N, C-alpha and C positions, 0 to 999 in steps of 0.2 A: 566455464562445463557449459553445457548445452542440458534445455530445459524439454521437460517432453510436451506434446502439444495440448493436453491439459494442464501442464501449469502455466503455460503462456496463456490460454484462456482465463484461468482462475487471474492471474497476475494481470490481466489486461481487465477483469471484473474488479477485481477490487480498486485498480485507479479511479476507473469510471465512478464506481461508487460512492469514492471519496472524494473525485476532484471534479466528476461531473464527463459526460462525452464530449473524445476529444480526437478529431477525425484524424490528426496529425500523429496522436500516440499510439492511434488502433493502424494507421498504417507501419507502423514497424513491431507488433505485434511478433511476425514471424520473426525477426530478428532476437528477441526477448532473452536473454541470457541470465548466467548469474550475478553478472555486473547487475545489471537491470532489478534483482531482486533486490542485491544490496543498496541501492537508492531507494528503491521503496520504500525497504525498512528504514533506512535512514529516515524517509520524509514521515513516514508512521512513526515514528521516534519522534521526532520532532513535534507532529501535531499534536501528540497524545501530550507534551510537555503543555503544549498550550492550551489543550482542550480536556478538560476531566472526565466530558463522556468519554471521549474517544481513551479515556484513558484506562477508564473503568473496562471499556469493551475489549481492548488488548491484555488486560490482567486478566478477563474471565478467558480467553482465547487459550492463553499459554500457561496458566493456571499458575502464575508467579505472581512475585510483587514488582516491587520498583526496577529489580535488574534483569534485563532482558539479554541474555547471551548474542553475539553475532551470529547471525545466521537461523533465528529461531522463525522468520518470517516462510522462509524453503521449507520448512518441516509443517507448518501450517495453513498453506496457502489457499486448500479446498477448505478447511474446518473456519478460515479468516473469510474469504466469499461467502460462504450460507452466512456465518452468523452476521457479517454488514446486510448482508443482502434482505435476511428474517428480520433485521430489527428495526431495517430503516433507521438508521443511528443518527439522532437529532443534535447535531453539532449545539457548543456554546454560542457560537456566535460566527458570523462569515468572516469574519476579519481573519481568524486560525483557519480556515478552509483557503482564503484567497492566496494569505500570505505563504501559507505552505504550497498551494501550484503555483503558486510564482516563483517562489525558494526553488521549485523543486522539479518542473516541467521541464527543462534543458538538460540538467542531470539526466533525466531519465532518457528523453534523446538521443544523449550523450553515450550511453552506455551500451547503447547499440553495436559501438564502431569498435 
């Protein structure tokens, strides 16, 4: 499934807000697709398990409790990007962020193929 230009922009913004700027990932933005959204969703889910501040934010965004249905990120890409940018999330620890980035960067890149 193809993403709109706006969805690709929002997805890149989410990736950059959470993991920081990465020129390699940015180069793949035009190839982002539904698989990329799925991988970023899984990365966010893993990050929320490690980070209570992130967990609270995601729960507020999707308006639900601990159970997030597969596909939630694509439905709320724009809202997620806005909230992450506005709130300037403070992560509990750099360890969660670094582990999530290390574990998911290659999966994000591979999703465009």
